[in-house]
PDB file of N, H, CA, C and O in Angstrom:
ATOM      1  N   MET A   1      49.853 -18.787 123.824  1.00  0.00           N
ATOM      2  CA  MET A   1      49.325 -17.352 124.801  1.00  0.00           C
ATOM      3  C   MET A   1      49.223 -16.208 123.567  1.00  0.00           C
ATOM      4  O   MET A   1      48.388 -15.325 123.760  1.00  0.00           O
ATOM      5  N   GLN A   2      49.762 -16.165 122.699  1.00  0.00           N
ATOM      6  H   GLN A   2      50.441 -16.882 122.543  1.00  0.00           H
ATOM      7  CA  GLN A   2      49.824 -15.000 121.419  1.00  0.00           C
ATOM      8  C   GLN A   2      48.469 -15.259 120.839  1.00  0.00           C
ATOM      9  O   GLN A   2      47.724 -14.363 120.441  1.00  0.00           O
ATOM     10  N   VAL A   3      48.204 -16.490 120.816  1.00  0.00           N
ATOM     11  H   VAL A   3      48.808 -17.218 121.140  1.00  0.00           H
ATOM     12  CA  VAL A   3      46.898 -16.858 119.830  1.00  0.00           C
ATOM     13  C   VAL A   3      45.673 -16.187 120.917  1.00  0.00           C
ATOM     14  O   VAL A   3      44.838 -15.375 120.520  1.00  0.00           O
ATOM     15  N   ILE A   4      45.724 -16.556 121.964  1.00  0.00           N
ATOM     16  H   ILE A   4      46.402 -17.216 122.287  1.00  0.00           H
ATOM     17  CA  ILE A   4      44.825 -15.584 122.909  1.00  0.00           C
ATOM     18  C   ILE A   4      44.929 -14.315 122.726  1.00  0.00           C
ATOM     19  O   ILE A   4      43.908 -13.690 122.439  1.00  0.00           O
ATOM     20  N   CYS A   5      46.427 -13.505 122.874  1.00  0.00           N
ATOM     21  H   CYS A   5      47.256 -14.013 123.107  1.00  0.00           H
ATOM     22  CA  CYS A   5      46.346 -12.466 122.982  1.00  0.00           C
ATOM     23  C   CYS A   5      45.850 -11.787 121.330  1.00  0.00           C
ATOM     24  O   CYS A   5      45.756 -10.583 121.090  1.00  0.00           O
ATOM     25  N   ASN A   6      45.656 -12.613 120.604  1.00  0.00           N
ATOM     26  H   ASN A   6      45.733 -13.591 120.799  1.00  0.00           H
ATOM     27  CA  ASN A   6      45.361 -11.704 119.402  1.00  0.00           C
ATOM     28  C   ASN A   6      44.404 -11.910 119.143  1.00  0.00           C
ATOM     29  O   ASN A   6      43.766 -10.943 118.729  1.00  0.00           O
ATOM     30  N   ALA A   7      43.645 -13.325 119.213  1.00  0.00           N
ATOM     31  H   ALA A   7      44.164 -14.111 119.550  1.00  0.00           H
ATOM     32  CA  ALA A   7      41.849 -13.274 119.294  1.00  0.00           C
ATOM     33  C   ALA A   7      41.443 -12.263 120.296  1.00  0.00           C
ATOM     34  O   ALA A   7      40.579 -11.518 119.832  1.00  0.00           O
ATOM     35  N   CYS A   8      41.707 -12.045 121.261  1.00  0.00           N
ATOM     36  H   CYS A   8      42.409 -12.649 121.638  1.00  0.00           H
ATOM     37  CA  CYS A   8      41.346 -10.640 122.312  1.00  0.00           C
ATOM     38  C   CYS A   8      41.408  -9.448 121.559  1.00  0.00           C
ATOM     39  O   CYS A   8      40.520  -8.646 121.273  1.00  0.00           O
ATOM     40  N   GLY A   9      43.029  -9.480 121.192  1.00  0.00           N
ATOM     41  H   GLY A   9      43.751 -10.132 121.424  1.00  0.00           H
ATOM     42  CA  GLY A   9      43.233  -7.950 120.300  1.00  0.00           C
ATOM     43  C   GLY A   9      41.973  -7.652 119.121  1.00  0.00           C
ATOM     44  O   GLY A   9      41.285  -6.632 119.074  1.00  0.00           O
ATOM     45  N   GLY A  10      41.900  -8.648 118.349  1.00  0.00           N
ATOM     46  H   GLY A  10      42.458  -9.476 118.387  1.00  0.00           H
ATOM     47  CA  GLY A  10      40.770  -8.617 117.411  1.00  0.00           C
ATOM     48  C   GLY A  10      39.612  -8.580 117.538  1.00  0.00           C
ATOM     49  O   GLY A  10      38.929  -7.969 116.716  1.00  0.00           O
ATOM     50  N   LEU A  11      38.924  -9.375 118.856  1.00  0.00           N
ATOM     51  H   LEU A  11      39.479  -9.871 119.524  1.00  0.00           H
ATOM     52  CA  LEU A  11      37.653  -8.923 118.798  1.00  0.00           C
ATOM     53  C   LEU A  11      37.720  -7.553 119.547  1.00  0.00           C
ATOM     54  O   LEU A  11      36.581  -7.089 119.584  1.00  0.00           O
ATOM     55  N   TYR A  12      38.473  -6.867 120.057  1.00  0.00           N
ATOM     56  H   TYR A  12      39.399  -7.244 120.027  1.00  0.00           H
ATOM     57  CA  TYR A  12      38.565  -5.333 120.881  1.00  0.00           C
ATOM     58  C   TYR A  12      38.158  -4.685 119.948  1.00  0.00           C
ATOM     59  O   TYR A  12      37.177  -3.945 120.030  1.00  0.00           O
ATOM     60  N   LEU A  13      39.029  -4.904 118.629  1.00  0.00           N
ATOM     61  H   LEU A  13      39.825  -5.505 118.562  1.00  0.00           H
ATOM     62  CA  LEU A  13      38.683  -4.112 117.617  1.00  0.00           C
ATOM     63  C   LEU A  13      37.360  -4.194 116.571  1.00  0.00           C
ATOM     64  O   LEU A  13      36.906  -3.316 115.837  1.00  0.00           O
ATOM     65  N   ARG A  14      36.996  -5.337 116.749  1.00  0.00           N
ATOM     66  H   ARG A  14      37.365  -6.050 117.345  1.00  0.00           H
ATOM     67  CA  ARG A  14      35.701  -5.438 116.074  1.00  0.00           C
ATOM     68  C   ARG A  14      34.716  -4.394 117.018  1.00  0.00           C
ATOM     69  O   ARG A  14      34.050  -3.470 116.551  1.00  0.00           O
ATOM     70  N   VAL A  15      34.790  -4.746 118.346  1.00  0.00           N
ATOM     71  H   VAL A  15      35.332  -5.496 118.725  1.00  0.00           H
ATOM     72  CA  VAL A  15      33.204  -4.333 119.022  1.00  0.00           C
ATOM     73  C   VAL A  15      33.980  -2.447 119.046  1.00  0.00           C
ATOM     74  O   VAL A  15      33.189  -1.536 119.292  1.00  0.00           O
ATOM     75  N   ASN A  16      35.118  -2.183 118.843  1.00  0.00           N
ATOM     76  H   ASN A  16      35.760  -2.923 118.643  1.00  0.00           H
ATOM     77  CA  ASN A  16      35.135  -0.700 118.744  1.00  0.00           C
ATOM     78  C   ASN A  16      34.588  -0.254 117.572  1.00  0.00           C
ATOM     79  O   ASN A  16      33.899   0.750 117.391  1.00  0.00           O
ATOM     80  N   ARG A  17      34.909  -0.986 116.884  1.00  0.00           N
ATOM     81  H   ARG A  17      35.469  -1.801 117.031  1.00  0.00           H
ATOM     82  CA  ARG A  17      34.159  -0.300 115.276  1.00  0.00           C
ATOM     83  C   ARG A  17      32.849   0.244 115.171  1.00  0.00           C
ATOM     84  O   ARG A  17      32.384   1.199 114.549  1.00  0.00           O
ATOM     85  N   VAL A  18      32.236  -0.854 116.157  1.00  0.00           N
ATOM     86  H   VAL A  18      32.613  -1.631 116.662  1.00  0.00           H
ATOM     87  CA  VAL A  18      31.024  -0.827 115.991  1.00  0.00           C
ATOM     88  C   VAL A  18      29.863  -0.263 116.769  1.00  0.00           C
ATOM     89  O   VAL A  18      28.650  -0.341 116.572  1.00  0.00           O
ATOM     90  N   TYR A  19      30.831   0.544 118.053  1.00  0.00           N
ATOM     91  H   TYR A  19      31.816   0.608 118.213  1.00  0.00           H
ATOM     92  CA  TYR A  19      30.296   0.684 119.254  1.00  0.00           C
ATOM     93  C   TYR A  19      30.151   2.493 118.978  1.00  0.00           C
ATOM     94  O   TYR A  19      30.946   3.302 118.501  1.00  0.00           O
ATOM     95  N   SER A  20      28.615   2.652 119.581  1.00  0.00           N
ATOM     96  H   SER A  20      27.969   1.994 119.969  1.00  0.00           H
ATOM     97  CA  SER A  20      28.550   4.194 119.627  1.00  0.00           C
ATOM     98  C   SER A  20      27.450   4.452 120.580  1.00  0.00           C
ATOM     99  O   SER A  20      26.312   3.984 120.625  1.00  0.00           O
ATOM    100  N   GLY A  21      28.018   5.250 121.281  1.00  0.00           N
ATOM    101  H   GLY A  21      28.942   5.631 121.244  1.00  0.00           H
ATOM    102  CA  GLY A  21      27.078   6.368 122.046  1.00  0.00           C
ATOM    103  C   GLY A  21      25.910   6.326 121.981  1.00  0.00           C
ATOM    104  O   GLY A  21      25.365   5.990 123.033  1.00  0.00           O
ATOM    105  N   ALA A  22      24.988   6.629 120.784  1.00  0.00           N
ATOM    106  H   ALA A  22      25.431   6.902 119.930  1.00  0.00           H
ATOM    107  CA  ALA A  22      23.943   6.537 119.938  1.00  0.00           C
ATOM    108  C   ALA A  22      23.014   5.174 120.333  1.00  0.00           C
ATOM    109  O   ALA A  22      21.821   5.223 120.632  1.00  0.00           O
ATOM    110  N   PHE A  23      23.709   4.142 120.275  1.00  0.00           N
ATOM    111  H   PHE A  23      24.678   4.102 120.032  1.00  0.00           H
ATOM    112  CA  PHE A  23      22.872   2.802 120.635  1.00  0.00           C
ATOM    113  C   PHE A  23      22.025   3.077 122.158  1.00  0.00           C
ATOM    114  O   PHE A  23      22.284   3.886 123.049  1.00  0.00           O
ATOM    115  N   GLU A  24      21.107   2.231 122.070  1.00  0.00           N
ATOM    116  H   GLU A  24      20.896   1.574 121.347  1.00  0.00           H
ATOM    117  CA  GLU A  24      20.432   2.131 123.308  1.00  0.00           C
ATOM    118  C   GLU A  24      21.322   1.588 124.468  1.00  0.00           C
ATOM    119  O   GLU A  24      22.363   0.985 124.207  1.00  0.00           O
ATOM    120  N   GLU A  25      20.912   1.803 125.746  1.00  0.00           N
ATOM    121  H   GLU A  25      20.066   2.293 125.958  1.00  0.00           H
ATOM    122  CA  GLU A  25      21.958   1.309 126.828  1.00  0.00           C
ATOM    123  C   GLU A  25      21.904  -0.240 127.034  1.00  0.00           C
ATOM    124  O   GLU A  25      22.820  -0.696 127.718  1.00  0.00           O
ATOM    125  N   SER A  26      21.291  -0.824 126.715  1.00  0.00           N
ATOM    126  H   SER A  26      20.547  -0.454 126.160  1.00  0.00           H
ATOM    127  CA  SER A  26      21.179  -2.366 126.508  1.00  0.00           C
ATOM    128  C   SER A  26      22.139  -2.558 125.431  1.00  0.00           C
ATOM    129  O   SER A  26      22.835  -3.513 125.779  1.00  0.00           O
ATOM    130  N   VAL A  27      22.425  -2.242 124.594  1.00  0.00           N
ATOM    131  H   VAL A  27      21.860  -1.467 124.311  1.00  0.00           H
ATOM    132  CA  VAL A  27      23.375  -2.547 123.247  1.00  0.00           C
ATOM    133  C   VAL A  27      24.751  -1.984 123.656  1.00  0.00           C
ATOM    134  O   VAL A  27      25.796  -2.578 123.389  1.00  0.00           O
ATOM    135  N   GLN A  28      24.695  -0.623 124.421  1.00  0.00           N
ATOM    136  H   GLN A  28      23.846  -0.140 124.638  1.00  0.00           H
ATOM    137  CA  GLN A  28      26.097  -0.396 124.843  1.00  0.00           C
ATOM    138  C   GLN A  28      26.614  -1.668 125.675  1.00  0.00           C
ATOM    139  O   GLN A  28      27.574  -2.303 125.237  1.00  0.00           O
ATOM    140  N   LYS A  29      25.994  -2.042 126.859  1.00  0.00           N
ATOM    141  H   LYS A  29      25.215  -1.526 127.215  1.00  0.00           H
ATOM    142  CA  LYS A  29      26.691  -2.750 127.781  1.00  0.00           C
ATOM    143  C   LYS A  29      26.902  -3.955 127.529  1.00  0.00           C
ATOM    144  O   LYS A  29      27.602  -4.683 128.232  1.00  0.00           O
ATOM    145  N   PHE A  30      26.238  -4.347 126.354  1.00  0.00           N
ATOM    146  H   PHE A  30      25.669  -3.755 125.783  1.00  0.00           H
ATOM    147  CA  PHE A  30      26.153  -5.539 125.905  1.00  0.00           C
ATOM    148  C   PHE A  30      27.798  -5.882 124.953  1.00  0.00           C
ATOM    149  O   PHE A  30      28.498  -6.891 125.045  1.00  0.00           O
ATOM    150  N   LEU A  31      28.023  -4.673 124.097  1.00  0.00           N
ATOM    151  H   LEU A  31      27.454  -3.853 124.022  1.00  0.00           H
ATOM    152  CA  LEU A  31      29.149  -4.203 123.436  1.00  0.00           C
ATOM    153  C   LEU A  31      30.615  -4.116 124.527  1.00  0.00           C
ATOM    154  O   LEU A  31      31.702  -4.681 124.407  1.00  0.00           O
ATOM    155  N   GLU A  32      30.172  -3.285 125.463  1.00  0.00           N
ATOM    156  H   GLU A  32      29.289  -2.826 125.560  1.00  0.00           H
ATOM    157  CA  GLU A  32      31.357  -3.403 126.805  1.00  0.00           C
ATOM    158  C   GLU A  32      31.818  -4.487 126.976  1.00  0.00           C
ATOM    159  O   GLU A  32      33.021  -4.718 126.850  1.00  0.00           O
ATOM    160  N   MET A  33      30.728  -5.571 127.377  1.00  0.00           N
ATOM    161  H   MET A  33      29.751  -5.383 127.479  1.00  0.00           H
ATOM    162  CA  MET A  33      30.413  -6.776 127.707  1.00  0.00           C
ATOM    163  C   MET A  33      31.955  -7.824 126.722  1.00  0.00           C
ATOM    164  O   MET A  33      32.978  -8.449 127.005  1.00  0.00           O
ATOM    165  N   LEU A  34      31.223  -7.444 125.622  1.00  0.00           N
ATOM    166  H   LEU A  34      30.393  -6.937 125.393  1.00  0.00           H
ATOM    167  CA  LEU A  34      32.191  -8.020 124.725  1.00  0.00           C
ATOM    168  C   LEU A  34      33.307  -8.071 124.527  1.00  0.00           C
ATOM    169  O   LEU A  34      33.932  -9.089 124.228  1.00  0.00           O
ATOM    170  N   GLY A  35      33.932  -6.484 124.724  1.00  0.00           N
ATOM    171  H   GLY A  35      33.424  -5.657 124.967  1.00  0.00           H
ATOM    172  CA  GLY A  35      35.210  -5.656 124.392  1.00  0.00           C
ATOM    173  C   GLY A  35      36.097  -6.209 125.587  1.00  0.00           C
ATOM    174  O   GLY A  35      37.326  -6.144 125.564  1.00  0.00           O
ATOM    175  N   GLN A  36      35.345  -6.778 126.670  1.00  0.00           N
ATOM    176  H   GLN A  36      34.346  -6.830 126.689  1.00  0.00           H
ATOM    177  CA  GLN A  36      36.170  -7.059 128.378  1.00  0.00           C
ATOM    178  C   GLN A  36      35.799  -8.651 128.240  1.00  0.00           C
ATOM    179  O   GLN A  36      35.043  -9.240 129.012  1.00  0.00           O
ATOM    180  N   PRO A  37      36.495  -9.262 127.072  1.00  0.00           N
ATOM    181  CA  PRO A  37      36.074 -11.127 127.304  1.00  0.00           C
ATOM    182  C   PRO A  37      37.224 -11.774 128.350  1.00  0.00           C
ATOM    183  O   PRO A  37      38.405 -11.455 128.481  1.00  0.00           O
ATOM    184  N   LYS A  38      36.335 -12.936 129.135  1.00  0.00           N
ATOM    185  H   LYS A  38      35.375 -13.195 129.029  1.00  0.00           H
ATOM    186  CA  LYS A  38      36.971 -13.149 130.314  1.00  0.00           C
ATOM    187  C   LYS A  38      37.843 -14.720 129.331  1.00  0.00           C
ATOM    188  O   LYS A  38      38.805 -15.324 129.804  1.00  0.00           O
ATOM    189  N   ARG A  39      37.111 -15.107 127.800  1.00  0.00           N
ATOM    190  H   ARG A  39      36.329 -14.616 127.415  1.00  0.00           H
ATOM    191  CA  ARG A  39      37.899 -15.630 127.107  1.00  0.00           C
ATOM    192  C   ARG A  39      37.613 -15.312 125.885  1.00  0.00           C
ATOM    193  O   ARG A  39      36.736 -14.605 125.388  1.00  0.00           O
ATOM    194  N   ALA A  40      38.777 -16.151 125.312  1.00  0.00           N
ATOM    195  H   ALA A  40      39.489 -16.726 125.716  1.00  0.00           H
ATOM    196  CA  ALA A  40      39.567 -15.953 123.608  1.00  0.00           C
ATOM    197  C   ALA A  40      38.298 -15.965 122.311  1.00  0.00           C
ATOM    198  O   ALA A  40      38.632 -15.523 121.211  1.00  0.00           O
ATOM    199  N   TYR A  41      36.920 -16.463 122.500  1.00  0.00           N
ATOM    200  H   TYR A  41      36.648 -16.822 123.393  1.00  0.00           H
ATOM    201  CA  TYR A  41      36.364 -16.613 121.755  1.00  0.00           C
ATOM    202  C   TYR A  41      35.068 -16.128 122.123  1.00  0.00           C
ATOM    203  O   TYR A  41      34.750 -15.879 123.286  1.00  0.00           O
ATOM    204  N   LEU A  42      34.399 -16.008 121.228  1.00  0.00           N
ATOM    205  H   LEU A  42      34.658 -16.209 120.284  1.00  0.00           H
ATOM    206  CA  LEU A  42      32.889 -15.512 121.201  1.00  0.00           C
ATOM    207  C   LEU A  42      31.695 -16.959 121.319  1.00  0.00           C
ATOM    208  O   LEU A  42      31.723 -17.857 120.477  1.00  0.00           O
ATOM    209  N   THR A  43      31.144 -16.958 121.976  1.00  0.00           N
ATOM    210  H   THR A  43      31.121 -16.229 122.660  1.00  0.00           H
ATOM    211  CA  THR A  43      30.033 -18.068 122.041  1.00  0.00           C
ATOM    212  C   THR A  43      29.185 -18.078 120.637  1.00  0.00           C
ATOM    213  O   THR A  43      29.600 -17.130 119.971  1.00  0.00           O
ATOM    214  N   GLY A  44      28.150 -18.791 119.926  1.00  0.00           N
ATOM    215  H   GLY A  44      27.813 -19.562 120.467  1.00  0.00           H
ATOM    216  CA  GLY A  44      27.841 -18.854 118.608  1.00  0.00           C
ATOM    217  C   GLY A  44      26.955 -17.375 118.921  1.00  0.00           C
ATOM    218  O   GLY A  44      27.030 -16.504 118.055  1.00  0.00           O
ATOM    219  N   LEU A  45      26.358 -17.183 119.812  1.00  0.00           N
ATOM    220  H   LEU A  45      26.297 -17.891 120.515  1.00  0.00           H
ATOM    221  CA  LEU A  45      25.116 -16.439 119.891  1.00  0.00           C
ATOM    222  C   LEU A  45      25.668 -14.956 119.988  1.00  0.00           C
ATOM    223  O   LEU A  45      25.273 -14.150 119.146  1.00  0.00           O
ATOM    224  N   GLU A  46      26.563 -14.550 120.974  1.00  0.00           N
ATOM    225  H   GLU A  46      26.883 -15.205 121.659  1.00  0.00           H
ATOM    226  CA  GLU A  46      27.419 -13.443 120.673  1.00  0.00           C
ATOM    227  C   GLU A  46      27.918 -13.247 119.199  1.00  0.00           C
ATOM    228  O   GLU A  46      27.640 -12.220 118.580  1.00  0.00           O
ATOM    229  N   GLU A  47      28.526 -14.073 118.757  1.00  0.00           N
ATOM    230  H   GLU A  47      28.752 -14.907 119.260  1.00  0.00           H
ATOM    231  CA  GLU A  47      29.583 -14.169 117.288  1.00  0.00           C
ATOM    232  C   GLU A  47      28.247 -13.618 116.339  1.00  0.00           C
ATOM    233  O   GLU A  47      28.560 -12.609 115.708  1.00  0.00           O
ATOM    234  N   LYS A  48      26.872 -14.053 116.113  1.00  0.00           N
ATOM    235  H   LYS A  48      26.618 -14.873 116.626  1.00  0.00           H
ATOM    236  CA  LYS A  48      25.837 -13.484 115.455  1.00  0.00           C
ATOM    237  C   LYS A  48      25.416 -12.340 115.738  1.00  0.00           C
ATOM    238  O   LYS A  48      24.977 -11.584 114.872  1.00  0.00           O
ATOM    239  N   VAL A  49      25.488 -12.015 117.075  1.00  0.00           N
ATOM    240  H   VAL A  49      25.844 -12.630 117.779  1.00  0.00           H
ATOM    241  CA  VAL A  49      24.817 -10.517 117.165  1.00  0.00           C
ATOM    242  C   VAL A  49      26.116  -9.695 116.816  1.00  0.00           C
ATOM    243  O   VAL A  49      26.089  -9.016 115.789  1.00  0.00           O
ATOM    244  N   LEU A  50      27.022  -9.705 117.440  1.00  0.00           N
ATOM    245  H   LEU A  50      27.044 -10.256 118.275  1.00  0.00           H
ATOM    246  CA  LEU A  50      28.033  -8.943 116.759  1.00  0.00           C
ATOM    247  C   LEU A  50      28.346  -8.955 115.354  1.00  0.00           C
ATOM    248  O   LEU A  50      28.666  -7.800 115.074  1.00  0.00           O
ATOM    249  N   SER A  51      28.408  -9.611 114.433  1.00  0.00           N
ATOM    250  H   SER A  51      28.149 -10.549 114.661  1.00  0.00           H
ATOM    251  CA  SER A  51      28.159  -9.769 112.858  1.00  0.00           C
ATOM    252  C   SER A  51      27.099  -9.264 112.377  1.00  0.00           C
ATOM    253  O   SER A  51      27.108  -8.825 111.227  1.00  0.00           O
ATOM    254  N   LEU A  52      25.925  -9.220 113.192  1.00  0.00           N
ATOM    255  H   LEU A  52      25.919  -9.576 114.126  1.00  0.00           H
ATOM    256  CA  LEU A  52      24.233  -8.250 112.759  1.00  0.00           C
ATOM    257  C   LEU A  52      24.987  -6.862 113.221  1.00  0.00           C
ATOM    258  O   LEU A  52      25.086  -6.111 112.250  1.00  0.00           O
ATOM    259  N   LEU A  53      25.323  -6.529 113.939  1.00  0.00           N
ATOM    260  H   LEU A  53      25.243  -7.139 114.727  1.00  0.00           H
ATOM    261  CA  LEU A  53      25.577  -5.021 113.995  1.00  0.00           C
ATOM    262  C   LEU A  53      27.113  -4.605 113.206  1.00  0.00           C
ATOM    263  O   LEU A  53      27.483  -3.454 112.973  1.00  0.00           O
ATOM    264  N   GLU A  54      27.728  -5.636 112.939  1.00  0.00           N
ATOM    265  H   GLU A  54      27.427  -6.571 113.128  1.00  0.00           H
ATOM    266  CA  GLU A  54      28.669  -5.025 111.935  1.00  0.00           C
ATOM    267  C   GLU A  54      27.965  -4.763 110.590  1.00  0.00           C
ATOM    268  O   GLU A  54      28.362  -3.897 109.810  1.00  0.00           O
ATOM    269  N   LEU A  55      26.909  -5.548 110.359  1.00  0.00           N
ATOM    270  H   LEU A  55      26.587  -6.252 110.992  1.00  0.00           H
ATOM    271  CA  LEU A  55      26.695  -5.615 108.849  1.00  0.00           C
ATOM    272  C   LEU A  55      25.652  -4.162 108.773  1.00  0.00           C
ATOM    273  O   LEU A  55      25.688  -3.447 107.771  1.00  0.00           O
ATOM    274  N   LYS A  56      24.955  -3.919 109.677  1.00  0.00           N
ATOM    275  H   LYS A  56      24.926  -4.500 110.491  1.00  0.00           H
ATOM    276  CA  LYS A  56      24.310  -2.605 110.046  1.00  0.00           C
ATOM    277  C   LYS A  56      24.975  -1.500 110.568  1.00  0.00           C
ATOM    278  O   LYS A  56      24.323  -0.456 110.525  1.00  0.00           O
ATOM    279  N   ILE A  57      26.211  -1.429 111.102  1.00  0.00           N
ATOM    280  H   ILE A  57      26.741  -2.277 111.138  1.00  0.00           H
ATOM    281  CA  ILE A  57      26.922  -0.318 110.771  1.00  0.00           C
ATOM    282  C   ILE A  57      28.026  -0.387 110.235  1.00  0.00           C
ATOM    283  O   ILE A  57      28.260   0.772 109.894  1.00  0.00           O
ATOM    284  N   ILE A  58      28.798  -0.964 109.964  1.00  0.00           N
ATOM    285  H   ILE A  58      28.609  -1.906 110.240  1.00  0.00           H
ATOM    286  CA  ILE A  58      29.822  -0.982 108.788  1.00  0.00           C
ATOM    287  C   ILE A  58      29.302  -0.703 107.131  1.00  0.00           C
ATOM    288  O   ILE A  58      28.544  -1.441 106.501  1.00  0.00           O
ATOM    289  N   PRO A  59      29.888   0.475 106.673  1.00  0.00           N
ATOM    290  CA  PRO A  59      29.600   0.049 105.504  1.00  0.00           C
ATOM    291  C   PRO A  59      30.369  -0.408 104.705  1.00  0.00           C
ATOM    292  O   PRO A  59      29.965  -0.785 103.605  1.00  0.00           O
TER     293      PRO A  59
END
């Protein structure tokens, strides 16, 4: 159970680092959905999109 909680907490922190109200609504909704996972992992596509946003946003 602790592993799942840690995984979700880490995901929440990753999403919050890149979230911005300046994004288009579709990107905001995507990040909001990622920040409220029903599972402790991302799909391959979700991970790729979040990683891409991290590369573009975080210096």
